N, C-alpha and C positions, 0 to 999 in steps of 0.2 A: 503494500501500498504506500502511495506516495502521498505523505502530508505535507503542510508547511510548518514554519518556525513556530507557529500558534499552537501546535498540536497538544501541549499541556494544558492549556488555557482551554481548548476544546473540549478534553477529556474533565478537567474542572467543572466547566459549564453543564454537561451533559451529567456530572455524578454530583457534584456539592447540591446543584440546584433542580435536578429533575431523579430520572430512574436509571440512567444509563443509555446506552447506545442498543440499538436493535440490531444492529450489524453492520455490513457493510454500506458506505455513504455518510451515515450519521456523525460518525468523527470528523471526516475532512467537511462537511459542512457546517461542523461546529467550529474548528479550527479556524474555519476562513473570516469569522466574526462572532468570537464566543459572547459578548453582550451582546451585540445585535440579533442573536436568535434565540435570547432570553426575552428581549425585550418586542421583539415580533410576536411572541406567544402571547404575552401582557396584553399588547394592542389590538389582538383580536375579541371583536365583541362578543360578549357572551361564552368566552373560552372556558370558564367554569360551570356552566349551567347544565344539567342534565333533564332535560325537558324530553320525555319519551312519554308519548302518549300511553303506553301500557301502565304508568303509575298513576295511583291516584294522590290526591293532597292528604295532608295528615287528619283533616274532617271526616273527608269519605272512607278515610282507613279505622280512623275511630268505630264511625258508623258499621263497617263491615265486621269490627270487632265488637260492639256490642251484639248485633245479631249472632255473631260464633258464639258469644258468651252464653247467651239467653238458648241457644239452639244446644249447645253441651250441655249446660243445666237441664233442660229437658230431656236428653238423652239418657245422661245419668240417672233421672227419677225414673225414666222408664224402665232401666236395666233394674234398678232396684226394686221396682214394682214386679218386675218378671221373676227376680230371683225369689221374693218373698212367695209368689205364686209357684214357684216348681216347688220350694220349700215346703208347703201347707201337706199336713197329714194326709195319706190316701185314706178314701171311703171304706168303711168296713165292708169286708167281702161277702159276708151274709145279707147286708142289704143290697149292695150291687145286684146279688144272683136275683134278688127279691123283687128288685127293678126291673129286671130283664124279665122276670116270668110275666109282672104286671103288663110290663109294654106289648110282650108277645099275645097276652089274652085282652089286650084292650080293643078288640071289635075291629081289629086293623088299622086304627088310628094311629097315625103317624105321630112317633115319641123319642124327644133327643134320649139316648141311654147314657147312662152316668159313665161307664167305661168309654164310651165314643169320645167324651168330653177329655175325659184322662189321655186317651192316644193321639187328640190334635195336636199336632205340630206347631211348636212354639216360633213364634215371630223373633226372627233376630231383629236388635235394637241397632239400628246405623248411627254411626256416630258421623256427625258434621266434618267436612275436610278441614284441615287446618290452617287457616287463612292467615294465622301468623308467622308459620315456617315457610309457607309458599312466598310469603311478602319478603321476608328477611332474605332468603334467598334469592330472590328476582332482583333486590334493589343491589344486593350485595356482588351480582354478577353483572349488573351495570356500572356499577364504582370499579371494578376490578378492570373490566373492558375498556374503560376510559382510560385508566392509567398504563394499560398495555399498548392503547394505540396513541398516546400523544408523542408529538414528536419529541419534546423534550421533556415533559413533566412537570415542570414549573407549578402551574394551575393546580396539578393536583397534589402535588407535595403541599402546597401552600392549603387545600382543603385539609388535607390530612393533620396538618398541624391545627389549623383553628379548632377542627372538630374535637381534637385530643385537648386543646386549650379549655372549650366549653363543652366538655365530655359529657356524655348521660352512659348509662349501662342497660344493655336489654336483661340483664339479669333482676333488674328492679321491678318489673312485672311486665304483663302482656302488653299493656299500653306501651311500653316505652320501647318493647320489642317490635311491636308492629310498626312503632313511628320512627325508627332508628334512622330508615334510610332518608326517609321524607323529612325528617329535623333536619339532617345535611344538604338535601336538595333545596328545601325553603329557607332555614335562617344560618345556611353557612353559604354555597356556593353563591347568592347573588350578591355577595359583599366582599369577598376576599381582595377585591381591587376597589371597594369604596371605603365609605368613612364608618371607623369602629365604633361609633355611636349608635351608626344603623343597625350593624350586627349584634351589639350589646341587646338592642331593643328587639329585635326579631329572636333572639334566642331567648330573652328571659320572659317573653310574653307565650313560647311556643309550649304548646300542652306536654310536650315530651320532658320538658325543663321543667315544667311545673308540677309533674308528677315525679320525676325524678329526684328532686329535691325537697316534695312534701309540700309546696305552698299551696295546692289546692286543700290542704287539711289546714290551713294556718287561717284562724279567725281573730279578728278584733276584740279583745275583752269585753269593749264596751259598744261593740257594735249590737244590733237588733238580735242576732242570733247568738252572739258572745253573751249576751245577758240573759238570756232565756237559757241557753243550754250550758250556760257556764263552762264553756270550751273555751280555749285560748290559743295563743300563738306557737306557730312553728317557726323558727328561726334558721332552718337550715337553708335556704335559699339566699336570705340577706347575709347570712355570714359568707357562703360560697362566692356571691358577686363580689363583695369587699377582696376577701382573702385572695381569692383564684380567678376570679373573672377581669378584676380590674386594678385595684391599688396594691396588691398583695400583702401578705403577712408582715406586720411591723411596720407599716407606712404609717400609722400614726393615729388611728381609729382607735375607738375605744367598746366595750361591751355594750355601754348606753348608745353610742352611735348604729351598732349592730341591731339592738333591740328597737329603737325609732325608724328603723328603717324597715325592718320587719312590718313593723304596723303599719308604715306607708304603702307596702305591697300586699297587705290585704285584701282579698277581693279580687287579684288577679288569680284565675280559675279555668276551669273548663266543665264546657255543657255536659250534663249526662246524658242518660238513654231517654228521660221521659220529656227532654228540651224544654224544659220550662222557663229556661232565660234565653234561649235562643237556640241556634241548629244544633244539632248534638254535635257531640266532638270537635267544636270550635271553640278560639279563647272566649272566656266573657269575663268582663268586671262585675262581681256581685257586689253590688253596693249594701247586701242586707250583712255580709260579712266583714265590711271595709273599718277598720279603725276611725272613728271621726275624730276631727279636731287637727290643730296643726303639729307638727312634728320638725324637731331639732336635730341635725345631721352635721357633723363636722364643723359646729358653729352657725350653720346655715339655716334659717326657718323655714319651712316647706307649708305651705298655709292650707289649711283642709281644701280638698277639692277629689276627684274622682279617678279616673286613671290616669290624667296630667300630673299630679303630684308625684308617682313614683316616676313617670319617664323624666320628669324635669331632674330629679334626684341621679338617674342613671347618667342623663347627659352631663351632669356636673363631674359625676365619677370620670366619666369616659375623659374629661378635660384636665384632670390633676396632673401635676407632674409626676406623682406616684407611679400613676398609670403609665405614662408614655415610658417612664425607666422600668417598669416590671415587663411591658410588653417587648419594648428595645432588647432587654436581657433575652428573654426567652426566645426570640426568633433569631439572635445572634447565635444563641446557644445551641439551638437547634440547626442551622444552616454553617456554622463555623467551628466551633470549639466547646467542648463542654465549660471551659473557662475563657470565655470571649473578652478580647482585648477592651478594657474600658474606655479607650477612645471612641471604638467603633460604637460600642452601647451608646453611649453619649452622643454621637453625631445622629444615629438612627431615633433616639430619644427625642433629639431638636427637632428632627424632620417633622415627626410625629406632631409635637405641640405646634410647630407652626404652621402646619397643614391643617389643623384642627382634627387629626386621627385619618386623616388619606392614606389607606393600606397601600394604594398604587404607588404614592411616593415613597413611602418606607421602603418598598420592595426595591425601588428602584434605587434608591439610597444605598440597600445592599448589594444591589449590581454592581453598581458604581465604586463601591468602597475597594480602596487597594488591599486591605486584608482578605476580600474572595477570592483574589486570584494569587495571592503571594503565599498565607498559608499552608500549610501541607494537609492533606485530607486526612483528616484523624477521625472522623465521628464513624461509628459503627452503627449500620445499618441495623434499623429495629427489624423484628421479622416480618412486618409486612413490606418494608420497602426491599428486604432481602427477593423476596418471591416475585414482588411486580420485576426487580433489575434481574433475576435469574429467568423469569419468563421471555422478556425482551432479549435477553441475549442469547436465545435459542433452546431452553429447557422445554420440555413438554407442556402443550396447552390444554388442560382438561377440558374436556367436552361438559363437564357439571362442575358445579360449584365446589362440590362437596371436597374434593382433594384439598382445596385451598382452607377451608374450614378446618379440616383434621391437622394440614402441617402447621396452622398458625396455632392452634391447641397446643399442639406437640409441642411448639417452641414458648410457649407460654404469652401467646399475646390473641385472643379470641377476639373476632372483628366487633367492633362495638360493646366489648364487653371490659372497659378496663374494672381494677379491683376497686376502686373509689372515685370522688368528684374531683380528686387531681389529676386524673387520669392516667396515661403510659408514661413511664419516666423516659428522661429524655437524655438520658447518660452513657457512657462506654459500661460504666459498671453495672448496669442495670441488666445490661444484653451480653454483656463478657463472661459471664459464670460459667466454670467448667460444665456443669450440667446443660446450660443454655447452648455452648458451642457443641458439644455430644450432639443433643438432638438437632442442632443445624445441619453439622455434620450429616448425620442421620438422612436428613432431608435431602442435601445435596447429593450423597450416593445413591439414593432413590430415583432422581429426579435425572441424574446422570446416565443411569443404566439406560434409561428410553428416550435418549437426547433425538431431538426431530432432525438438529440439522444435518446436512450432507456432509459438511465440512469436517476438519479434523481438527482436534482442540489448539493446536497451536493457529490453526489459521480463523478460528474464532478469537481467539485471546487478541490477535492482530487486528481483527475488523473492530474491537471492542476498545482498545486500550492503544494500540500503534506503538508508538516508542515511550509512552510513557511507562508501559510494562517492565517491572523491573527485570535484571538478567535471572535473579534467583525465580522469580515467577515464570519467565520464559523457559529456563533450562527445565523445571520441577515438572511444567506441563508437557515439554517435547519428550523426556525421559518416561514418562509415566508408562508402566507396564502394558497396559491396555486402554482401548477408546474409552470406555465409563470411568475409569481412574484419571483419565487425562482432564476429563470434564469435572468430573470431582473438587479435583486439584483447582480447577479454573474456577468453580463457584467460592470455593472456600480462599481463595486466593485474596489479597488485600485488593487488589483492583476490582473484585467483585463486591466485596464487605466494606470497604469504605465510602463514606461520600464526605 
């Protein structure tokens, strides 16, 4: 392969900011204009959107869930009833015989015989199709196909970053599970190159987040419902918004601020199956559970109001210097290094502040930063990123989504299933454990054994990394005793594992 002198920068563009090369041609294209290929992706209108007519909105999905839950409940009751009927004591044999004789001598009049009733075949109880599993699989398939097909994958990397920043977990409930994909489609994808405040509002008003962090169960103590039912606040969403979504822990807010903010967002809820407050499955501001009166947060008073009280607080959070620094640090840590250069973080935070949280401008500042091109690739790819990069490199593309789910679970990173509201860790130590690397090697060996590309491992390495590949990697791949072992070594090489 003939590459320009910028082949190193081309490799960095594809791997630090994307999911790596597909094969021949990608590396040369990136090397010819490393920054340009990234900016070109950003400039494409709707590059991050996943508008597929097969997908329903969250509201429609929740309506389907409500119907599924009702059908499942009815099937369960029918099963219990059928089991109870089959467990009923058998009729006395003498009485059954007497009934037969009476029926036979009843002047030929037709009559149902007891043993005929006993012999009647039982009706099977039909279980409704699992709409939750079907939806998760379809959404995951579309997400993975988009990442595989992207020219570079910067937009998809940002979607994954922000989905992890504002994470939910399908382990929480059927509601979160069925809405995990639509949450990403509706609250994350439209805003990755927009303003942070707009993404923040979309996330915190989404039914999946309201269910995940229990705000639908948060009731103002002095609201009409709170006074009548003697129920109170749930501070989970308020706390995580301040600690994980905006300002970060240790940024100066107090427990009193968390409690006041929790009161402000009481009433942010989800319309249930009866639809008394609106369209079932939609977001609703429920004034009957909203805490009345003004609230003071971080020294600022927010007058009594409806949904606008909480929206005003969120927009103020998005503009605080602590939020700018927190977001800048996480972005730099994700794309550059576990301990990113303070000067880079400061420039990204300054861009965030000056542009009122314009995430396109912040992303461009990251692309244009000298550190992005001068520092070595030291970030270990997460299991998800590794699987996408490996498939783009030529590893087998499963016809079904199952192998991806299996591989991710094996490597400890279930899709849309982080262990807590702080999301998946974004440091090398989290993924470089001996057990984690063993599982990664097992996956690499399995996929290498059925490699799709007709090229040999050395040719694939050349196409993916060119002269960026180290001599050690080139020799190890070339000297592998078999083709599958060569591809396994390629998949486990620093050139495929690091970003």
